[in-house]
Backbone as CSV, one residue per row, in Angstrom:
resi,resn,N_x,N_y,N_z,CA_x,CA_y,CA_z,C_x,C_y,C_z
1,MET,4.540,-19.410,12.919,3.458,-18.619,12.180,2.690,-17.251,13.221
2,SER,2.735,-16.330,12.164,2.748,-15.199,12.726,0.956,-14.547,13.286
3,THR,0.568,-13.920,14.057,-0.791,-13.575,13.910,-0.596,-11.870,13.561
4,ALA,-1.713,-11.706,12.703,-2.002,-10.242,12.052,-1.983,-9.823,13.335
5,SER,-1.434,-8.260,13.855,-1.569,-7.335,14.660,-1.357,-5.910,13.904
6,SER,-2.488,-5.359,13.696,-1.766,-4.254,12.691,-1.869,-3.265,13.665
7,GLU,-1.088,-2.329,14.655,-0.852,-1.227,15.402,-1.193,-0.080,14.445
8,VAL,-2.662,0.680,14.716,-2.565,1.648,14.256,-2.486,3.141,15.221
9,VAL,-1.541,3.679,14.310,-0.900,5.130,15.285,-1.453,6.186,14.517
10,SER,-2.693,6.859,15.190,-2.941,8.146,14.938,-2.111,9.578,15.364
11,PRO,-2.417,10.501,14.770,-1.780,11.569,14.928,-2.208,12.066,16.548
12,VAL,-1.503,12.610,16.925,-2.081,13.193,18.216,-2.079,14.576,18.300
13,PRO,-2.957,15.654,18.181,-2.979,16.560,17.967,-1.940,17.569,18.713
14,ALA,-1.868,17.471,20.252,-0.885,18.217,20.720,0.864,17.685,20.742
15,GLU,1.175,16.969,20.230,2.199,16.465,19.651,2.906,17.175,17.853
16,ALA,1.670,17.914,17.803,2.131,18.635,15.989,3.238,19.018,16.012
17,ASP,3.430,19.894,16.914,4.719,20.669,17.358,6.052,20.023,17.236
18,ASP,5.704,19.157,17.865,6.833,18.033,18.317,6.885,17.222,16.709
19,LEU,6.300,16.700,16.288,6.308,16.529,14.888,6.912,17.025,13.688
20,ALA,6.232,18.627,13.967,7.141,19.539,12.527,8.571,19.513,12.756
21,LYS,9.233,19.816,14.168,10.467,19.772,14.407,11.007,18.697,14.310
22,VAL,10.473,17.262,14.231,11.575,16.196,13.764,11.684,16.076,12.316
23,LEU,10.397,16.514,11.563,10.102,16.545,10.039,11.392,17.681,9.392
24,SER,11.172,18.837,10.119,12.028,20.057,9.999,13.401,19.661,9.998
25,PHE,13.786,19.009,11.281,15.134,18.714,11.503,15.674,17.498,10.095
26,ILE,14.853,16.807,9.867,15.511,15.721,8.936,15.611,16.173,7.461
27,GLU,14.406,17.285,7.051,14.768,17.968,6.095,15.802,18.950,5.765
28,ALA,16.099,20.033,7.126,16.863,20.292,7.071,18.390,19.960,7.004
29,HIS,18.810,18.976,7.645,19.996,17.960,7.617,20.317,17.172,5.944
30,GLU,19.159,16.960,5.594,19.071,16.853,4.299,20.018,17.454,3.492
31,THR,18.994,18.609,3.444,19.540,20.028,2.521,20.591,20.643,2.742
32,ARG,20.885,20.574,4.336,22.206,20.942,3.968,23.601,20.414,3.881
33,HIS,23.389,18.623,3.865,24.644,18.025,3.130,24.316,17.179,1.993
34,GLY,23.217,17.886,1.422,22.862,17.371,-0.479,23.290,15.882,-0.728
35,ALA,24.002,15.751,-1.263,24.100,14.578,-2.066,25.199,13.086,-1.052
36,ILE,25.549,14.126,-0.138,26.322,13.188,0.837,25.135,12.602,1.693
37,GLU,25.315,11.195,1.843,24.496,10.614,2.887,24.064,10.971,4.093
38,PRO,22.863,11.382,4.388,22.794,12.145,6.017,23.037,10.890,7.063
39,SER,23.555,11.248,7.746,23.858,10.215,9.018,22.956,10.474,10.254
40,PHE,21.907,9.899,10.765,21.016,9.924,12.037,21.470,8.904,12.829
41,PHE,21.258,9.199,14.179,21.480,8.828,15.290,20.219,8.375,16.381
42,LEU,20.521,7.240,17.084,19.487,6.929,17.902,20.173,7.105,19.267
43,ALA,19.606,8.256,19.984,20.580,8.291,21.387,19.782,7.517,22.565
44,GLY,20.251,7.087,23.312,19.951,7.118,24.848,20.110,7.839,25.774
45,SER,19.511,7.852,26.586,19.849,9.107,27.978,21.018,9.168,28.511
46,ARG,22.218,8.311,28.603,23.367,7.939,29.183,24.539,8.309,28.015
47,ALA,25.302,8.774,28.291,26.702,9.013,27.432,27.215,7.886,26.471
48,GLY,27.292,7.585,25.464,27.864,6.759,24.884,26.667,5.978,24.192
49,ASP,25.578,5.763,24.911,24.210,5.300,24.639,23.445,5.929,23.034
50,ARG,24.648,5.278,21.822,24.107,6.058,20.733,24.623,4.727,19.334
51,ILE,23.637,4.928,18.529,23.920,3.763,17.561,23.100,4.570,16.124
52,GLU,24.156,4.339,14.969,23.532,5.463,13.649,22.420,4.318,13.435
53,LEU,21.348,5.183,12.617,20.019,4.694,12.011,20.738,4.268,10.749
54,THR,20.118,3.143,10.181,20.657,2.606,9.021,19.553,3.619,8.113
55,GLU,19.861,3.497,6.665,19.378,4.141,5.542,17.328,3.711,5.326
56,GLN,17.512,2.434,5.564,16.306,1.847,5.509,15.630,2.646,6.874
57,LEU,15.901,2.413,8.000,15.362,3.108,8.734,14.915,4.393,9.191
58,HIS,16.293,4.880,8.546,16.083,6.351,8.688,14.468,7.027,7.605
59,GLU,14.912,6.010,6.394,13.634,6.404,5.472,12.137,6.221,6.150
60,ILE,12.181,5.139,6.597,10.879,4.791,7.540,10.466,5.763,8.695
61,LEU,11.486,6.303,9.460,11.004,7.068,10.391,10.349,8.220,9.650
62,LYS,11.316,9.073,8.860,10.951,9.717,7.746,9.526,9.832,7.699
63,ARG,9.226,8.748,6.689,7.700,8.670,6.228,6.617,8.400,7.079
64,VAL,7.036,7.736,8.345,6.092,8.157,9.435,5.750,9.597,10.055
65,VAL,6.753,10.083,9.790,6.789,11.527,10.593,6.136,12.304,9.827
66,GLN,6.259,12.350,8.104,5.394,13.180,7.574,4.048,12.299,7.432
67,ALA,3.613,11.129,7.201,2.545,11.077,7.420,1.793,11.492,8.670
68,LEU,2.162,11.302,9.550,1.618,12.169,11.263,1.552,13.411,11.349
69,SER,2.506,14.071,10.589,2.333,15.830,10.782,1.179,15.791,9.358
70,ASN,0.487,15.181,8.439,-0.143,15.784,7.491,-1.550,14.940,8.463
71,GLY,-1.304,14.708,9.328,-3.159,14.387,10.280,-3.422,12.602,9.602
72,GLN,-2.270,11.874,8.990,-2.639,10.621,8.597,-2.492,9.976,9.448
73,SER,-3.241,8.515,9.386,-2.957,7.400,10.743,-2.035,6.826,9.590
74,ILE,-1.149,5.780,10.436,-0.109,4.918,10.071,-0.046,3.239,10.678
75,SER,0.097,2.496,9.793,0.120,0.993,10.711,1.541,0.745,9.863
76,ILE,2.331,-0.316,10.372,3.425,-0.754,10.214,2.809,-2.625,10.345
77,LEU,3.013,-3.216,9.140,2.932,-4.826,9.107,3.643,-5.110,8.410
78,THR,3.907,-6.397,9.148,5.052,-7.436,7.989,4.554,-7.806,6.976
79,ARG,4.927,-8.278,5.910,4.381,-8.514,4.532,4.218,-10.057,4.762
80,ASP,5.102,-10.351,5.288,4.849,-12.130,5.041,3.831,-13.268,6.775
81,GLN,3.431,-11.911,6.848,2.664,-12.379,8.584,0.899,-12.342,7.863
82,GLU,0.865,-13.707,8.046,-0.832,-14.052,7.879,-2.002,-13.412,8.615
83,ILE,-2.965,-13.829,7.752,-4.061,-13.034,8.181,-5.179,-13.982,7.935
84,SER,-6.771,-13.674,8.214,-7.695,-14.171,8.574,-8.547,-13.653,7.073
85,THR,-9.828,-14.435,6.515,-10.363,-13.991,5.773,-10.614,-12.224,6.061
86,GLN,-11.524,-12.432,7.214,-11.896,-11.359,7.719,-10.947,-9.676,7.786
87,GLN,-9.503,-10.153,7.952,-8.711,-9.173,7.790,-8.511,-8.793,6.647
88,ALA,-8.615,-10.068,5.683,-8.339,-9.795,4.182,-9.639,-8.968,3.804
89,ALA,-10.393,-8.935,4.202,-11.656,-8.688,3.572,-11.756,-7.239,4.096
90,GLU,-11.217,-6.635,4.891,-11.070,-5.172,5.632,-10.280,-4.700,4.538
91,ILE,-8.933,-5.448,4.388,-8.026,-4.735,3.971,-8.477,-4.458,2.135
92,LEU,-8.837,-5.212,1.814,-9.390,-5.173,0.219,-10.828,-4.299,-0.380
93,GLY,-11.773,-4.190,1.087,-12.529,-3.473,1.036,-14.027,-4.381,0.456
94,LEU,-13.885,-5.949,0.732,-15.056,-6.666,0.134,-15.170,-7.161,1.714
95,SER,-16.473,-8.095,0.875,-16.962,-8.691,2.253,-16.070,-10.330,2.431
96,ARG,-16.488,-10.780,3.740,-15.636,-12.267,3.899,-16.251,-13.196,3.020
97,PRO,-17.247,-13.277,2.735,-17.580,-14.409,1.866,-17.213,-14.333,0.416
98,THR,-17.140,-13.068,-0.013,-16.303,-12.991,-1.259,-14.943,-13.096,-1.535
99,VAL,-14.218,-12.603,0.075,-12.994,-13.496,-0.368,-12.782,-14.630,-0.475
100,VAL,-13.761,-15.409,0.340,-13.604,-16.793,0.508,-13.865,-17.554,-1.432
101,ARG,-14.757,-16.734,-1.701,-15.126,-17.423,-3.136,-13.693,-16.881,-4.147
102,LEU,-12.918,-15.851,-3.732,-12.128,-15.514,-4.488,-10.959,-16.615,-4.281
103,ILE,-10.813,-17.166,-2.730,-10.385,-18.266,-2.261,-10.094,-19.303,-3.244
104,GLU,-11.668,-19.611,-3.477,-12.327,-20.882,-3.676,-11.989,-20.911,-5.590
105,ASP,-12.046,-19.640,-6.268,-12.071,-19.506,-7.347,-9.898,-19.642,-8.070
106,GLY,-9.778,-19.909,-6.962,-8.237,-19.390,-7.098,-7.458,-18.030,-7.186
107,GLU,-8.144,-17.326,-7.048,-7.921,-16.077,-7.515,-6.632,-15.630,-6.180
108,LEU,-7.018,-16.033,-5.259,-6.391,-15.543,-4.207,-5.739,-16.958,-3.396
109,PRO,-4.413,-16.808,-2.932,-4.217,-17.663,-2.582,-4.377,-17.631,-0.852
110,ALA,-4.122,-19.040,-0.471,-4.339,-19.573,0.883,-4.393,-20.707,1.190
111,HIS,-4.445,-20.874,2.385,-3.921,-22.358,2.826,-4.597,-22.129,4.439
112,VAL,-4.665,-23.924,4.821,-5.699,-24.177,6.078,-4.326,-24.772,6.617
113,PRO,-3.476,-24.165,7.772,-2.725,-24.088,8.693,-2.875,-25.339,9.427
114,GLY,-4.211,-25.933,9.994,-4.750,-27.055,10.479,-6.331,-27.508,10.684
115,ALA,-6.863,-26.376,11.352,-8.310,-26.651,11.404,-9.078,-26.093,10.466
116,VAL,-10.410,-25.434,9.783,-10.961,-25.299,8.930,-10.587,-23.935,8.451
117,ARG,-10.003,-22.971,9.370,-10.191,-21.632,9.145,-8.587,-21.323,7.861
118,ARG,-9.080,-20.546,6.960,-8.012,-19.986,5.962,-7.273,-19.203,6.475
119,LYS,-6.070,-18.907,6.057,-5.127,-18.223,6.053,-4.550,-17.834,5.278
120,LEU,-4.206,-16.245,4.827,-3.482,-15.675,3.849,-2.356,-14.976,4.034
121,ARG,-1.282,-14.926,3.040,-0.691,-14.103,3.219,-0.498,-12.682,3.208
122,LEU,-0.435,-11.789,3.878,-0.647,-9.976,3.756,-0.214,-9.561,2.218
123,ALA,1.261,-10.269,1.796,2.016,-9.947,0.806,0.941,-10.119,-0.460
124,ASP,0.121,-11.138,-0.263,-0.495,-11.923,-1.191,-1.894,-10.816,-1.491
125,VAL,-2.432,-10.479,-0.381,-3.766,-10.072,-0.030,-3.381,-8.246,-0.846
126,LEU,-2.188,-7.821,-0.155,-1.573,-6.246,-0.805,-1.503,-6.656,-2.357
127,ALA,-0.840,-7.714,-2.833,-0.561,-7.629,-4.253,-2.033,-7.425,-5.036
128,TYR,-2.860,-8.486,-4.454,-4.008,-8.516,-4.910,-4.502,-7.016,-4.982
129,ARG,-4.662,-6.304,-3.911,-5.474,-4.941,-4.167,-4.940,-4.209,-5.067
130,GLU,-3.244,-4.226,-5.120,-3.074,-3.175,-6.401,-3.580,-3.716,-7.188
131,GLU,-3.622,-4.968,-7.645,-4.495,-5.661,-9.156,-5.729,-5.204,-9.234
132,LEU,-6.307,-4.826,-7.854,-7.680,-4.961,-8.091,-7.860,-2.910,-8.404
133,ARG,-7.133,-2.177,-7.923,-6.538,-0.759,-8.121,-6.364,-0.812,-9.934
134,GLU,-5.626,-1.196,-10.164,-5.018,-1.407,-11.778,-6.031,-1.804,-12.214
135,ARG,-7.130,-2.889,-11.873,-8.214,-2.956,-13.038,-9.158,-1.631,-12.906
136,ARG,-9.320,-1.616,-11.729,-10.598,-0.578,-11.970,-9.871,0.446,-12.730
137,ASN,-8.831,1.087,-12.517,-8.324,2.145,-13.432,-8.435,1.929,-14.555
138,ARG,-8.252,0.628,-15.350,-8.202,0.803,-16.807,-9.406,0.491,-17.071
139,PHE,-10.425,0.220,-16.109,-11.733,0.261,-16.715,-12.494,0.982,-16.735
140,ILE,-12.129,2.510,-16.033,-12.324,3.936,-15.610,-11.738,4.409,-17.107
141,THR,-10.112,4.276,-17.543,-9.962,4.865,-18.617,-10.497,4.599,-19.777
142,GLU,-10.622,2.910,-20.252,-11.663,2.359,-21.162,-12.600,3.024,-21.081
143,THR,-13.376,2.973,-20.242,-15.435,3.520,-20.461,-14.889,4.774,-20.504
144,SER,-14.383,6.197,-20.053,-13.912,7.548,-20.100,-13.798,7.805,-21.826
145,VAL,-12.552,7.083,-22.251,-12.391,7.370,-23.600,-13.786,6.935,-24.599
146,ASP,-14.339,5.917,-24.859,-14.991,6.051,-25.873,-16.783,6.297,-24.846
147,GLU,-17.298,7.468,-25.245,-18.131,7.878,-24.372,-19.670,7.782,-25.291
148,ASP,-19.966,6.651,-26.112,-21.413,6.442,-27.020,-21.404,5.262,-25.955
149,TYR,-21.092,5.048,-24.914,-21.905,4.288,-24.028,-22.878,4.740,-23.381
150,SER,-24.500,4.005,-23.288,-25.458,4.214,-22.648,-25.282,3.709,-21.295
151,ASP,-26.317,4.494,-20.613,-26.308,4.341,-18.937,-26.484,2.976,-18.717
152,ASP,-27.439,2.092,-19.285,-27.359,0.704,-19.095,-26.046,-0.112,-18.905
153,GLU,-25.476,0.516,-20.524,-24.115,-0.009,-20.625,-23.122,0.429,-19.566
154,VAL,-23.307,1.099,-18.762,-22.401,1.558,-18.139,-22.796,1.128,-16.903
155,ALA,-24.119,1.007,-16.389,-24.550,0.166,-15.174,-24.150,-1.457,-15.374
156,GLU,-23.959,-1.974,-16.162,-23.918,-3.201,-16.373,-22.252,-3.611,-16.380
157,ALA,-21.559,-2.618,-16.970,-20.166,-3.019,-16.926,-19.635,-2.872,-15.162
158,LEU,-20.299,-1.777,-14.927,-19.816,-1.542,-13.099,-20.147,-2.568,-12.176
159,ALA,-21.654,-3.751,-12.585,-22.170,-4.340,-11.813,-21.107,-5.865,-12.319
160,ASP,-20.613,-5.900,-13.318,-19.312,-6.608,-14.234,-18.376,-6.612,-13.303
161,ALA,-17.894,-5.642,-13.098,-16.758,-5.381,-12.360,-16.817,-5.952,-10.940
162,ARG,-17.917,-5.171,-10.487,-18.219,-5.422,-9.096,-17.989,-7.212,-8.804
163,ARG,-18.735,-7.838,-9.396,-18.780,-9.126,-9.510,-17.649,-9.848,-9.681
164,ASN,-16.841,-9.296,-10.190,-15.248,-10.072,-10.639,-14.256,-9.309,-9.651
165,ALA,-14.636,-8.354,-8.635,-13.925,-7.770,-7.813,-13.820,-8.465,-6.732
């Protein structure tokens, strides 16, 4: 059973030039080699300490560098790790009691691995977060198409959406 430890990495302004160099190198290498798969290596300080990065690791590295170069913080989480209801609440932008209610209502899967504390799979929480986004987007689209709603109807619909979130 894993614990949820989300290491957040924030950009360091003093390293902005170094990040820009790495990103520039990756982009130039990909441009120069066109359709041919670019090869990247991780090298150590001694001769012969070199290993080729997989395509997946290359893509992860590229995304990390792009995000940090844009001033964004990043965190890398394993999707199968288990998290607490408080951590799920933070990811979903909801209160912990709301997450507990969602679990009790069967909308969010969880289990009790021994004692009383519920555990949720990170993948399930992220999928539910995506579902919430889709619901909110659908609601916005549906309510913006029909402009015949009164202010009271809009307020009631928003309150209902919040209760169901």
